[in-house]
C-alpha angles and dihedrals in degrees: 000000000000124000092251091053090048091053092045092047091050090051091060091083141253136261117350092357091059091048091052092049092049092049090048091049092053107036092157093060117093095231134138134196089255090059091052092045093051092045108042093167090056089049091052091047092051091047090055092043091053088068090064105036136048125234090272092058098253120134119240093250093046091047090052091049090047092051091050091049091049091049090050091047091049090049091051090046091053092050091047091048091049091051093046092047092050091047091050092048091051091053090048090052091051091048092051090048091054091051092049092046091057092048103042140008111265129202115272093237091056091050089048090050094054094040090054092047092048093050092048092051092046093049092047091050093049092048091051092050092048091050091051093048091052094051095046097048098055111126127219090257091062096249118131119234119232112281126237109299088347091287129137128198094257092059091052092048089062087070093062114115122259119288091246093056092044092052091047090050091049092051094050096039098084092052094047091044091050090049092050092048090048090052091049092048092050090048089052090048091050091048090050093047114012090189090067094061094089095050125103124273092246093055090044090054090052092049091043090057089059095040096091091053092048092048090048090051092048090048090053091047090049091050089048090050090048089052091047090049090050091050091046089050091053090045091048091051091051092047090047090052091049090046092052090048092051091043090054090051091049091050091050091049091048091050090051091050091048090050093049091046091048091051091050092047090046090053091051091047090049091052091049091047090049091051090049092049091047092051091046091048091051090051092050092046091048089051091050090045091052091048092049091048090050091050089046091054090050090050091048090051090049089047093052090046090050092047090050091050090045091053091048097047104031090112095053097093117215091015088060090056092060090045090052091053091051089050092050091050093050091045091053092047090049090050091052093050092048089053093049091048091050094049092047091050091051093050092045091055 
């Protein structure tokens, strides 16, 4: 390292300041301050290297060469674009002339002008194509392959119009080109603002001079609106995500409330159903009780009747014996029914 580089490297800073400068000099490197702290030699190497390269990693010499190459490329692109634009405008002029010629009768000098221009363009295009075919069909032995249709550029150049017509076409070309460009500009102006179509040419020229600025301003506004729309889209996506999250929470809370409400309602329904079953059970038991009491009364009546008959016929001998058995049977049946009534009453209570 030279003395100048040593001095410059030492002027970069020390400690945290040096780390910050190194990180700023190499933004594309995945480095942290901890990496530089743990590797001081690497930090020093990068600090020295930052004197010779830019943040993208290109050396100063290479960056200069790259800038020159880009400038040269841009210059060639501009020249190519100018030539292509002029070529396209000339073809547009010829196309417009053909349309006008079919609609109305045009002056002979105007027809001669466009015929000469069309023949010159056609000859120039054919010569260029023939030159390309000759250079691309050369064999390794140095012999040229036959050209297209057996023609060479010199034969095609013989078809160019006379020098007088060519000079006349060259003299009138700027004026015709300016007229065509003016028509195109006015058409663009009318498309941009249809209300300006009926205005004078002078006013149109003034507005046309400010059209590029207006279009540039509208382009910037459109780009700004696009950026705002992009930000709003991101914000909307975030808000939608938050909304869905909150909506999910609300749905879960609603489900919990519905479940609690359903459990409370179910408890109330169970109580009502229990009350209904109890009332129905009481009715059934009361009905059974009434039936048992009715049957008990019938048995008591039969018992009394049997006792009365027993008292009347106890002296009848064998017949009394049958009557006693009937009495015993009825007495047993009555005893069973009294027991059943008693048990039922206990359970009902």
